[in-house]
N, C-alpha and C positions, 0 to 999 in steps of 0.2 A: 218852843216854836218861835219863829221870827215874826215880828210885827209887820204890818203893812207898810209903815214908814221905813223900816229897815230894808224891806224888799225893794221899795221904790228907790232908796238911796243906792243900794247895790246895783240895780239896773242902770241908774244914771251914771255911776262910776264906770261901769263896763262899757257903755256906749261912748262916753266921753274919751276914755283911754284908747279904745280900739280906733275910733275915728281920728284921734290925734296922731296915733302911730301911722295909720294909712295916709293921712294928709302929709305928715313929715316925709314920707317916702314917695310922694307924688302919685299915689294911687287914687283912682277916680271913685271907687266904691265907698259908700258910707253906710254904716250900720244904723238902722232906724230904731230897732227895739230888741230887747232880750225877753224871751218868753219865760214864764214862771209856771211850774206845775206844783200845786199844793198837794202833798201826800199826807197821810195820817201822822207820820212822825218826822217828816222832813220837808224841805222845799227844794225843788230842782230848778236850776237856772239853765236855759238853753239858748244858743244863738249861732249865727254863722256869718261869715264874711268872705269876700273874694280878694284875691291878689292877682292883678292882671299882668304885671311885669314879673315874669318868673325869676328874673335876676334879683328882685327885691324879696322874694318869698322867705328866704332864711332869715334876713334881718327883721322883717315884719313879724313873722311867726315866732321868732325867738323872743322878741320884746313882749309881744302879746301873751305868749305862753307863760313867761316869767311873771307877768302881772296877774294872770288868772290863777296861777298856783298859790297865790296868797290866800285864796279861798279854800284851799285844801286839795283833795284829790280831784283832778280835772281830767275828763276824757276828751281827747282831741283827735279828730280824724280829718285828713285832707285827701283831696282827689283832684287830679289834673283833668280839666274839661276842655273839649274843643266843641264849640257850639256855633254853627253858622259862620265858620271862619274865625271866630274869636277864641283865643286861648286864655284860660285863667285857671287858678287853683282855688277850689272851693274848700273852705275850712269850717268845720262845725265843732262846737264845744258844748260841754254840759258838766255840771257839778251839783252836788247836793250839800245843803247845810242843815 
């Protein structure tokens, strides 16, 4: 089982990396936190972010997905959203350790 210190470190790494990729690509969204679900035999990390400029989506998601895959098998889902005239792609991810 992963210690609380290790969980906190992984959460900080994920938030910092995703926000740096979003900032580098001039995206306005920033990830605040990664959620953790403690299971009997594993720990599940979950989060989501948005990409507003669809031209940036492939560059942003490619770099973030490569980073997240260092933690093992990552489930990543994306969906194009149009909300009150705003268009963005919502991306959710989760993995277990």
